[in-house]
C-alpha positions as CSV (number, residue, x, y, z in Angstrom):
1,M,64.1,-74.5,16.0
2,I,66.6,-74.2,13.2
3,T,65.5,-73.2,9.7
4,L,67.4,-73.5,6.4
5,N,66.3,-71.7,3.3
6,A,68.1,-72.6,0.1
7,V,67.9,-70.8,-3.2
8,L,68.8,-73.0,-6.2
9,T,69.0,-72.3,-9.9
10,A,68.7,-75.0,-12.5
11,K,70.8,-75.0,-15.7
12,P,68.6,-74.2,-18.8
13,G,66.8,-77.3,-19.9
14,C,67.3,-79.0,-16.5
15,A,64.5,-77.4,-14.4
16,D,62.0,-80.3,-14.7
17,K,64.7,-82.8,-13.8
18,L,65.7,-80.7,-10.8
19,E,62.1,-80.5,-9.7
20,Q,61.9,-84.3,-9.8
21,A,65.2,-84.6,-7.9
22,L,64.0,-82.2,-5.2
23,A,60.7,-84.1,-4.9
24,E,62.8,-87.3,-4.5
25,I,64.8,-85.9,-1.6
26,G,61.6,-84.5,-0.1
27,E,60.2,-88.0,0.0
28,Y,63.3,-89.4,1.6
29,V,63.1,-86.7,4.3
30,R,59.4,-87.5,4.9
31,H,60.1,-91.1,5.5
32,N,63.6,-91.1,7.2
33,E,64.2,-87.9,9.1
34,P,62.0,-87.5,12.2
35,G,64.0,-84.5,13.3
36,T,63.1,-82.6,10.1
37,I,59.7,-81.2,11.0
38,G,59.1,-79.3,7.8
39,F,60.5,-79.6,4.3
40,Y,58.9,-77.3,1.7
41,I,60.0,-76.9,-1.9
42,G,58.8,-74.3,-4.3
43,R,59.5,-73.3,-7.9
44,D,59.5,-69.6,-8.9
45,I,56.4,-68.6,-10.9
46,E,58.2,-65.9,-12.8
47,D,61.5,-67.7,-13.5
48,P,61.0,-71.5,-13.5
49,L,64.7,-72.1,-13.3
50,N,64.7,-70.9,-9.7
51,F,63.7,-73.0,-6.7
52,N,63.5,-72.4,-3.0
53,T,63.5,-74.8,-0.1
54,Y,62.3,-74.0,3.4
55,E,63.5,-76.6,5.9
56,R,62.6,-76.8,9.6
57,F,64.6,-78.9,12.1
58,V,64.0,-79.5,15.8
59,D,67.6,-78.5,16.5
60,Q,71.1,-78.2,15.1
61,Q,71.8,-81.9,15.4
62,A,68.8,-82.7,13.2
63,M,69.9,-80.2,10.6
64,D,73.4,-81.7,10.7
65,A,72.0,-85.2,10.4
66,H,70.2,-84.1,7.3
67,N,73.0,-82.2,5.7
68,Q,75.7,-84.8,6.5
69,S,73.7,-87.9,5.7
70,A,75.0,-90.5,3.2
71,Y,71.8,-90.1,1.3
72,R,72.3,-86.3,1.0
73,A,75.9,-86.8,-0.3
74,E,74.7,-89.4,-2.8
75,W,71.9,-87.1,-3.9
76,G,74.3,-84.3,-4.5
77,A,76.6,-86.4,-6.5
78,K,73.8,-87.7,-8.6
79,Y,72.0,-84.4,-9.3
80,G,74.7,-81.8,-8.8
81,A,75.2,-81.3,-12.6
82,L,71.6,-79.9,-12.8
83,F,72.6,-76.8,-10.9
84,D,73.6,-73.6,-12.7
85,S,75.3,-72.0,-9.8
86,D,76.2,-72.4,-6.1
87,I,73.3,-72.9,-3.7
88,T,72.6,-69.8,-1.6
89,R,71.7,-70.8,2.0
90,Y,70.3,-69.0,4.9
91,I,70.4,-70.8,8.3
92,C,68.3,-69.1,11.0
93,D,67.3,-69.6,14.6
94,E,63.6,-69.4,14.2
95,F,62.0,-67.1,16.8
96,F,58.4,-66.8,15.5
97,S,56.0,-68.9,13.5
98,K,52.3,-69.1,12.9
């Protein structure tokens, strides 16, 4: 199992739009990526400009399929201006879950 955590920060005034954009990609993943077995999105309670995703993939190929898809590229081009900084990513080999 491969996991990807991403920490994202919205530009001031863009957080609600970014939330909608993240929900949009979540719906795409739900309906089109069988190799993505979990796709969780959260918004920081204390600083609503910050978001976190936790993504679980059956294997490296499934993660690559998600990250390299045409939809993902189009989504990034469409919504990239909402981000205040680079995305911080943590890619892990999951060894325990409950």
